[in-house]
N, C-alpha and C positions, 0 to 999 in steps of 0.2 A: 723630333719634337713630340710626335705622337707617342713614341716609346717612353719619353720622359714623363708625359702626362699620365700614362698608364701606371708607371712606377710610383708616382706621387700618390695616386688614388689608392694603389695597393697598400702603400705604407700607412696612409690614413686609416684604411679599413682595419689593418692589423692593430693599430693603436687603439681604435675604438673597441675592438674585441678584447684587448687586454684590460682596458678600463672597465668594461662591462663585467668581465670575469671577476675583477677585484671587488665589485659591489654586490655580487650575488654569490649564493652558495649552491653547491651541487645538491641534488635531491637526496634526502636521507641524512644530511648532516645537521648538527645542532649548533645554534648560535652561541658564541662565547661572550656575548655582550652581558655585562653584569648589571643587574637592576637592584638598586638599594632596597632592602627589605622594608616593608611597612610595619611599623610598631603597633601591635594590637594590645589593648589593655583589657584584661579579663573583667567581666562585670562583677559587681559586689553581690554575691549571693545572700550574705547575711551581714547586716550592719549591727554591731554590738555597742550598746550604750551603757555607760556606768553612771550611777547616781547614788545619792545618800538620802536617808529618811529625814529630810528637813523640808519645812515649808519654803525654804529658799529656792528649792528646785521643783516646785509644783508645776512648772511649765512642762516638764518631762512627764510627770504622772498624768496630767491632763491629756497631752498629745498621745500618750500610749493608750489610755483608756478610750479615747475617741477614735482610735485607729488612724490618726492623722499621719503618723510616721510612715506606715505602710501605704496609705492612700497617696501621700505626696511623693514618696520616694520610689514607689513601684514603677511608675512610668520611666524612671531613670535606670531601671534594671535591677533595683534592689528587690530580691525575692522574699526576704524575711528580715524583720527588725526584732532583736532580742535585747533584753536589759538585765543588768545585775546590780544588786544593791550592796553598798559597802558602808561600814559603820563610820568611817572618816576618810579624809582625802589621802592619807598616807598609804593604806593598802590599795586604794583605788589606783593611785599612780604606779604602784608596784605592778598591778595587773596590766596597766597600759605599757609599762616598760617591757613586760613579758610578751607583748603583742596580743593580749587577750581582749583589748578594747579598741574600738575605732573612734569613739566619741566619749567625752566625759563631762558631766556636770560636776564641778569640783571647786573647792576653794582655791583662790589664786596662789596662796602660799605653797601648798604642796607641789604645785606645778613648777615652781621655781627650783625646788630641790630636785625634782625629777629631770628637768631640762639640764640642770647643772651636772647631772650624772649621765647624760647621754640620751634622754628621751627625745625622739624625733616627733615633735608635735608643736602646735602653735595655738595661742589663744585667738579665737576668731570672733567671739561675741561676749557680751556681758550677760549675767544672769540676775544678780542682785547686789545691792549695797546694804551695809550694816546688818541688823537683824539678830544679834546675839546679846545675851544678858548675863550679868553677874547676879547669882542668886545666893543669898545668905540663909543658912538654916535658921529655923524658928528659935527665938531666944537670944540671938546675937544681934547687936546693933551696929549699924554702919554710919559713920560720920564723915569719913574721908578715907583715902587710900591708906593713910597711916594706921587706921583702926583695923586693918587687915593683918598687921604684923603678928607673927606667931601662929597664924591660921594655916590650914591645909585646904588648897583649892584644887578640885578636879577639873580638867579641861581636856581637849583633844591632844593627841601626841605632839611631840616636838616637830616644828616645821609646818604645822597647820595654821590656818588663819587665826583661830581662837588663841592658840599658844603664842603666836607672834604678836597679836594685838595686846593680849594680857601682859606679857613680859615687857613690851615696850611702854605700856601705860604705867606699870609699876616702877620701871626704871626712871621714867620722867618725873615720877613723884617721890623719888629717893627711897623706894621700898625695895630692899634686896631680896633675891630669891635664893634659897638654900635650905640648909637643915638646922641653922642656928635658932636659938630661942626667939629672937626678934625677926627672923626671916619668914617670908611666905614660902611654904612648901607647895610645889606644884606637882600633881600626879597626872600623868597622861593616861586617858582611857576613853573608850567609846561612849556614845550618848546613853545607851541603856545601862551600862555599868556605872556611869557617873550619877545618873538619876537614882539608881538603887543605892549607891553609896551615901548620898546626902539624906535620902529617906531613912536609911538605917542608922544615920548618925556617924558614919565612918569618916566623913569629911565635913569641913565647916562650911564650904561653899562650892559652887560650880560655876563655870563660865561656858555656856553652851548656846548653840543656835536654836532658834524656834523650830519646833514647838516645845522642846524639853522644859524651858523655864515655866511655861504655863502648866505643864503636867505636874511639876513640883508644887507650884502655888495651889493648883486645884486640889491637891491632897493635903493642903495645910501644913506642909513640911518646910516651907521656905518662902522668901519674899524677894522679888526682883528689886535690886538696889541701884544698879547702874546699867544703862543701855550701852551697847558697844559704840554707838554714835557719840556718846559723851566721852568715851575714851579716845576715839579717833573719828572726828566728824567726817561724814560722807566716805568712809572707807569702803573699798571694794571688798566683797566677800566671795561669792561664787562666780565662776566664769565658764564659758563653753570652750572646750579644747577638742581639737581634732588631730588625727595623726598626720604626719608629713606625707605619708603614702597616699592618704585620701586627698590631701590638698593637691599633690602632683598629678595623680592619675584620674581623679574624679572631681574636679573643681565644681562641676554642675551640681553634684550631690551636696557639697559643702554649702553652696549658695542656698539650696533648698532647705537644708537643716536649719539655717538661720531664719528663713521665712516661716517655717513651721513652728520654731520656737517662739517667734514673735506673735504668730497667730494664737498660740496657747496662752501667752502672757495677756494678750488683749481679752481673751475669753475669761481668764481668771479674774481680771480686774472688774469685769462687768458681772460676773457670776460667782462671787466669792463663796457663797454657801455651797453651790454645786461642786466647785473646785475643792472645797474642804472635804466634802463627802467622798469625792473620788480619791483624794489623797489618803483619807482615813481607811478606805477599803483596801487600797494598794499596800499600805504600810502597817495596818493593824492598829493604828492610833485611834483614840476616842475622838469622834467628830466634835464633841463639845470642847475638848482641849485644843483642837485645831482651830476652831472658830475663835476661841478666846485668844489664842496666839496671834491670829491675824489682826485682832483689835489692839493687842498690847504691844506688839513689836514695833521697833523704829525702823524696820527695813523697807526696802523698795525694790520691786522687780524692774530691772533696767537692762535692755538688750544691746544698746549701743556701746561698743568697746572703746570708742575714742575718749570719752571722759574718764575712763578708769586707768588709762596708761600711767599717769603720774603716780597714782596710788600704788599700782603694782610695782613700779620701779622703786618706790619708797620701801615697799616690803622687801625687795631685793637687797636694798642697802641695809635694812634692819637685820635680815637674815645673815648677811655677810658679817655685820658687826657681832652678831650672836655666835658666829662660827658655824652656822648651819650649811652655808655654801662657801666654797673655797675661793671663788672669783666673782666679782660683780657681773650682773647680767644686763644686757642692753635691750632696748625696745625691739630691735630687729631680731634678736634671738628669741624673744618671747611672743611677739605679736605678728599676725597677718591681718591687716585692717582692710584688705582689698575686697573682701567678700561682703561686708556689711553694707547694705543700701537702705537709706531711710525711706520709709513709705510716704 
């Protein structure tokens, strides 16, 4: 009996040794346990913002001048904020497609064309509504859209807000666009070239965003005859677009971009003369023209993206009908509304 008890104890001891040996490793060996790697996202050393020389986008020029972009984004790891000016939305979106921009102040219409051809980006905020004007050169009279037949109008390139709104307005009023005697001929060009063209008498009219119409009126070379809000009431114009990479990897930066934009808009509304001076210095415009533009335009700076969804989707339909995009675009393809928070 005693021998049996000793044997049992010995067997138990051997079993414990085997179990212990299975849970430990000899000195000098390396564990083969695989630990899932942690995903680290590189900080944004430089945030690149695109914009256009229009009072529609004065929030950017104010935030840049005041140093708010760097001040607000620096704590989030952004070491430098740079910007680049573009004449219209078309080349701006080409730059974003090429990966040269992280953020863009741009008309909603060029965004549609870019996203339809593969741009990885979303509209996250509003910038402004309305704010463009049809200017007829001095000596010509405007009575209705029909009175434009046979004239040449310069506006931004195909696929831009101005091109889209103008063509849609003419079509709704049974005015054809083409090269015939009774057609309206539309020439695509940037704001500087369009202003020069009407002043030189090379075109009969222009349809441009502020402040260009006021520049032409200020030189006595034309007269504003139709505001864009009369063509398309409460239409969206410029929007705030950010890259998909920024949304996925740095959502905190996207949220702050919207807050800084809203801060700049609030400043501009309360300090329009100072904002006009900042814009004039940044773009080389005459401050008198900028101030006159802010008094004459029918535009409105608006940061909330929610009210503009219907208008942007309508642009998508118009552009599809015009043949600018091959397939209709949806709200989810165009917008990310999760970042905007009302103050």
